PLY file of the C-alpha trace (Angstrom):
ply
format ascii 1.0
element vertex 308
property float x
property float y
property float z
element edge 307
property int vertex1
property int vertex2
end_header
70.33 7.88 0.85
71.89 7.86 -2.70
70.30 6.27 -5.68
73.00 3.65 -5.92
72.43 2.43 -2.41
68.66 2.39 -2.76
68.89 0.46 -6.06
71.42 -2.01 -4.49
69.01 -2.65 -1.56
66.12 -3.03 -3.99
67.98 -5.67 -5.88
68.80 -7.40 -2.55
65.10 -7.39 -1.48
64.01 -8.85 -4.89
66.48 -11.67 -4.58
65.62 -12.41 -0.91
63.88 -15.76 0.04
62.32 -15.04 3.36
59.21 -17.06 2.83
58.71 -20.83 3.29
61.89 -22.62 2.19
65.33 -23.76 3.25
66.93 -20.45 2.51
64.73 -18.35 4.83
67.00 -18.50 7.92
70.22 -17.48 6.14
68.38 -14.66 4.33
66.83 -13.45 7.55
70.28 -13.43 9.28
71.72 -11.54 6.31
69.03 -8.86 6.08
67.92 -8.27 9.70
70.87 -5.91 10.43
69.91 -3.86 7.30
66.23 -3.61 8.15
66.28 0.13 8.84
68.20 0.78 5.56
65.76 -1.26 3.59
62.88 0.77 4.99
64.76 3.97 4.06
65.30 2.67 0.55
61.61 2.09 0.12
60.95 5.67 1.31
63.61 6.87 -1.18
61.71 5.15 -4.09
58.37 6.60 -2.93
59.85 10.05 -2.77
61.30 9.57 -6.23
57.87 8.50 -7.59
58.94 4.95 -8.34
56.00 3.13 -6.78
56.79 -0.20 -8.43
60.26 -0.41 -6.96
58.91 0.55 -3.46
56.28 -2.20 -3.70
58.81 -4.72 -4.82
61.19 -3.93 -1.99
58.33 -3.99 0.65
56.99 -7.33 -0.77
60.51 -8.80 -0.57
61.49 -8.05 3.02
58.23 -7.41 5.06
58.80 -10.64 7.06
61.70 -9.09 8.86
59.42 -6.86 10.93
57.18 -9.58 12.51
60.32 -11.69 12.98
61.73 -8.92 15.13
58.43 -8.44 17.05
57.49 -5.25 15.21
54.23 -6.14 13.51
53.11 -2.51 13.62
56.30 -1.30 11.98
55.87 -3.89 9.21
52.29 -2.73 8.56
53.33 0.89 8.43
55.92 0.17 5.85
53.47 -1.86 3.71
50.69 0.71 4.08
52.89 3.51 2.64
53.73 1.49 -0.44
50.21 0.24 -0.93
48.69 3.69 -0.53
50.97 5.04 -3.25
49.77 2.29 -5.60
46.05 2.64 -4.76
45.03 4.16 -8.08
47.54 2.29 -10.23
46.81 -0.94 -12.29
47.54 -3.99 -10.16
50.81 -5.69 -10.29
52.29 -8.91 -8.78
54.18 -6.81 -6.18
50.96 -5.06 -5.21
49.19 -8.35 -4.68
52.18 -9.66 -2.65
52.32 -6.57 -0.46
48.51 -6.61 0.03
48.54 -10.28 1.13
51.40 -9.45 3.49
49.47 -6.66 5.14
46.43 -8.90 5.43
48.55 -11.48 7.22
49.97 -8.88 9.65
46.50 -7.44 10.18
45.38 -10.95 11.13
48.25 -11.21 13.61
46.90 -8.07 15.26
43.39 -9.37 15.37
42.14 -6.85 12.90
39.62 -9.01 11.13
37.94 -6.36 8.90
41.29 -5.01 7.70
42.65 -8.45 7.05
39.44 -9.39 5.08
39.80 -6.27 2.97
43.50 -6.71 2.19
42.93 -10.36 1.20
39.91 -9.44 -1.03
42.12 -6.79 -2.69
44.84 -9.50 -3.14
42.36 -11.81 -4.73
41.09 -9.04 -7.12
44.57 -8.05 -8.19
45.75 -11.65 -8.64
42.58 -12.51 -10.71
43.14 -9.35 -12.84
46.81 -10.30 -13.70
45.91 -14.04 -13.90
48.32 -15.27 -11.32
47.00 -18.50 -9.81
49.66 -18.73 -7.11
48.67 -15.37 -5.75
45.04 -16.19 -5.99
45.74 -19.23 -3.92
47.55 -17.09 -1.30
44.45 -14.80 -1.21
42.29 -17.78 -0.45
44.72 -18.85 2.25
44.47 -15.30 3.76
40.72 -15.34 3.61
40.62 -18.78 5.27
42.64 -17.30 8.16
39.99 -14.73 8.65
37.35 -17.43 8.58
39.29 -19.46 11.19
39.35 -16.59 13.62
35.58 -16.06 12.96
34.91 -19.68 13.86
33.66 -20.56 10.34
35.64 -23.83 10.16
33.71 -25.37 7.28
34.38 -22.24 5.27
38.10 -22.51 6.25
38.16 -25.93 4.63
36.27 -24.77 1.61
38.65 -21.87 1.00
41.68 -24.05 1.59
40.41 -26.59 -0.90
39.99 -23.70 -3.51
43.57 -22.71 -2.95
44.75 -26.30 -3.27
42.99 -26.66 -6.58
44.79 -23.52 -7.95
48.22 -24.87 -7.06
47.65 -28.53 -7.64
50.23 -28.54 -10.49
52.45 -25.83 -8.94
55.82 -26.37 -7.23
55.51 -28.12 -3.88
56.33 -25.06 -1.76
53.09 -23.37 -3.01
51.06 -26.29 -1.67
52.21 -25.88 1.92
49.87 -23.16 3.20
46.67 -24.40 1.55
47.22 -27.91 3.10
48.18 -26.24 6.43
44.91 -24.29 6.57
42.87 -27.32 5.54
44.46 -29.21 8.44
43.75 -26.24 10.86
40.12 -26.09 9.83
39.67 -29.83 10.21
41.37 -29.79 13.66
39.07 -27.10 14.93
36.01 -29.03 13.70
37.27 -31.63 16.27
38.14 -34.18 13.54
41.46 -35.03 15.14
42.14 -38.33 13.28
41.63 -36.65 9.95
43.64 -33.59 10.97
46.54 -35.79 12.01
46.65 -37.31 8.54
46.64 -33.79 6.94
49.28 -32.44 9.27
51.50 -35.46 8.75
51.17 -34.96 4.99
52.25 -31.34 5.35
55.01 -32.24 7.73
56.42 -34.67 5.21
56.17 -32.07 2.49
57.93 -29.59 4.60
60.69 -32.05 5.32
61.18 -32.62 1.58
61.42 -28.96 1.00
63.87 -28.60 4.01
61.62 -25.84 5.36
62.60 -25.70 8.90
60.01 -23.04 9.79
57.09 -25.08 8.60
58.53 -28.28 9.99
58.51 -26.62 13.42
54.97 -25.30 12.85
53.53 -28.72 11.97
55.50 -30.50 14.75
53.87 -28.03 17.11
50.46 -28.71 15.67
50.96 -32.43 15.65
51.81 -32.34 19.36
48.48 -30.64 20.22
46.53 -32.93 17.93
48.10 -35.98 19.83
47.24 -34.34 23.16
43.55 -34.46 22.10
43.84 -37.98 20.74
45.23 -39.03 24.14
48.75 -39.93 23.07
50.82 -37.87 25.46
54.03 -39.78 24.62
53.72 -38.80 20.91
52.89 -35.20 21.87
56.09 -34.89 23.86
58.11 -36.31 21.03
56.75 -33.79 18.56
57.17 -30.84 20.94
60.78 -31.95 21.77
61.76 -31.91 18.00
59.91 -28.65 17.53
61.91 -27.05 20.49
65.13 -28.17 18.94
64.30 -26.36 15.66
63.16 -23.20 17.38
66.35 -23.16 19.62
67.87 -19.66 19.39
64.79 -18.02 17.84
63.94 -14.58 19.26
60.63 -14.26 17.33
57.97 -13.51 19.89
55.46 -16.03 18.47
58.02 -18.84 18.61
58.84 -18.01 22.27
55.25 -17.96 23.15
54.55 -21.27 21.51
57.39 -22.78 23.49
55.68 -21.67 26.73
52.34 -23.09 25.42
53.84 -26.50 24.60
55.49 -26.73 28.02
52.11 -25.96 29.55
50.45 -28.79 27.55
53.08 -31.26 28.68
53.04 -30.02 32.27
49.25 -30.43 32.26
49.60 -34.07 31.03
52.00 -34.67 33.84
49.62 -33.30 36.46
51.83 -30.20 37.08
49.00 -27.70 37.13
50.90 -24.86 38.75
53.72 -25.11 36.13
51.19 -25.30 33.32
49.42 -22.15 34.52
52.64 -20.29 34.79
53.66 -21.35 31.28
50.29 -20.25 29.81
50.71 -16.92 31.46
54.12 -16.43 29.96
52.92 -17.33 26.55
50.13 -14.66 26.64
52.46 -12.09 28.14
55.07 -12.59 25.39
52.41 -12.08 22.69
50.83 -9.04 24.42
54.18 -7.35 24.64
54.70 -7.73 20.93
51.11 -6.70 19.99
50.36 -10.11 18.46
47.07 -11.90 18.83
47.14 -15.65 19.15
46.25 -17.61 16.02
42.80 -19.26 16.49
44.09 -22.84 16.69
46.64 -21.77 19.41
43.94 -19.72 21.14
41.84 -22.82 21.25
44.66 -24.77 22.97
45.23 -21.93 25.56
41.52 -21.82 26.35
41.19 -25.55 26.48
44.10 -25.84 28.92
42.81 -22.94 31.07
39.44 -24.63 31.37
41.11 -27.80 32.71
43.37 -25.94 35.07
40.50 -24.05 36.68
38.20 -26.99 37.16
0 1
1 2
2 3
3 4
4 5
5 6
6 7
7 8
8 9
9 10
10 11
11 12
12 13
13 14
14 15
15 16
16 17
17 18
18 19
19 20
20 21
21 22
22 23
23 24
24 25
25 26
26 27
27 28
28 29
29 30
30 31
31 32
32 33
33 34
34 35
35 36
36 37
37 38
38 39
39 40
40 41
41 42
42 43
43 44
44 45
45 46
46 47
47 48
48 49
49 50
50 51
51 52
52 53
53 54
54 55
55 56
56 57
57 58
58 59
59 60
60 61
61 62
62 63
63 64
64 65
65 66
66 67
67 68
68 69
69 70
70 71
71 72
72 73
73 74
74 75
75 76
76 77
77 78
78 79
79 80
80 81
81 82
82 83
83 84
84 85
85 86
86 87
87 88
88 89
89 90
90 91
91 92
92 93
93 94
94 95
95 96
96 97
97 98
98 99
99 100
100 101
101 102
102 103
103 104
104 105
105 106
106 107
107 108
108 109
109 110
110 111
111 112
112 113
113 114
114 115
115 116
116 117
117 118
118 119
119 120
120 121
121 122
122 123
123 124
124 125
125 126
126 127
127 128
128 129
129 130
130 131
131 132
132 133
133 134
134 135
135 136
136 137
137 138
138 139
139 140
140 141
141 142
142 143
143 144
144 145
145 146
146 147
147 148
148 149
149 150
150 151
151 152
152 153
153 154
154 155
155 156
156 157
157 158
158 159
159 160
160 161
161 162
162 163
163 164
164 165
165 166
166 167
167 168
168 169
169 170
170 171
171 172
172 173
173 174
174 175
175 176
176 177
177 178
178 179
179 180
180 181
181 182
182 183
183 184
184 185
185 186
186 187
187 188
188 189
189 190
190 191
191 192
192 193
193 194
194 195
195 196
196 197
197 198
198 199
199 200
200 201
201 202
202 203
203 204
204 205
205 206
206 207
207 208
208 209
209 210
210 211
211 212
212 213
213 214
214 215
215 216
216 217
217 218
218 219
219 220
220 221
221 222
222 223
223 224
224 225
225 226
226 227
227 228
228 229
229 230
230 231
231 232
232 233
233 234
234 235
235 236
236 237
237 238
238 239
239 240
240 241
241 242
242 243
243 244
244 245
245 246
246 247
247 248
248 249
249 250
250 251
251 252
252 253
253 254
254 255
255 256
256 257
257 258
258 259
259 260
260 261
261 262
262 263
263 264
264 265
265 266
266 267
267 268
268 269
269 270
270 271
271 272
272 273
273 274
274 275
275 276
276 277
277 278
278 279
279 280
280 281
281 282
282 283
283 284
284 285
285 286
286 287
287 288
288 289
289 290
290 291
291 292
292 293
293 294
294 295
295 296
296 297
297 298
298 299
299 300
300 301
301 302
302 303
303 304
304 305
305 306
306 307
C-alpha cells in the first residue's frame, strides 16, 4: 500500500460516523467493502511508526468487524494498535480504541479483559480531561457489572456516566440511560425500567438513531412480556423487526429469533418457541458472540418455562 492510499483511508476513517446516530447505516454500507483495505492501512501506519494515525484509524472503523460477525478480527486489529501505544502518553484515540476493545471483549464474555480495558479507558480519559470518554468508560464498566450480576452497581456506574454528560449533546446520553434501564430491569423493577426505556426510545427517535431505536424496541417488548402485556410486546417486536429487516449482523439475527420465541411462548406454541431459542443461540455461537446479560436472562427465563 502506498502512503497516499493509507492517508486517504485514514482521513475516511476519521470522518466516519459508525456509532449511534442517523449516519451509521450509510457509513457502514460505504466502508464495509473497504474493510480489508482499512486494516491494511492501519498496518501501514504501524510499520511507518505513526502510532497516532493507526489508533485514529482503528478507533474510527472498529465497528465494521462486529457488524460482519468477526469480533475476533476486530479485537486483533485494535490490539495491535493499542500495543504500539502502550508506553505512550494517552490520547483521545487511545481511549476510544481501548473502550472499543473492552466492548468487544464483553461480547466474547471475557470479563477480566473487558474490565481492564475499561479501566484503562477511564484512566486515559481522566488524564486528558475528556468527560465524554470518562462516561463511556463508566458505561463499559457497567456492562461488566451487568454480566457479573451486580445490578445495583450497574445503576450506580450508569448514574455516574449520566452526571458526566448531563450537559453534553443528546447522543452522548443514550448509552448511560440505556445501562441504567438495563440494571433496573434485571433488578426486577419492570415498571421503572419501562419508564427509562421509553425515555431512551424517545431520545433515540429524536436523534433518528435507527440502531438504538431497534435496541430499545426489543427491550421494551421483553419488559412488556414480564409486565403481562403481550399485545404491547408484539407491537414493539413488530416495529423492531421492520427496522432490522435486511440486517446480516449476527446479534440482530439472533435477537429476531429470541423475539419470535417470546411471542410464540405467549401464544402457547412451545415447540416453535424452543426452536427459535435454539436458532438464536446457534447464531451467536457461530459468530463467537456471548449473549448480553439482559438477553441471556430472557433466554433462560423462556427455557425454564418451556421445560416445566
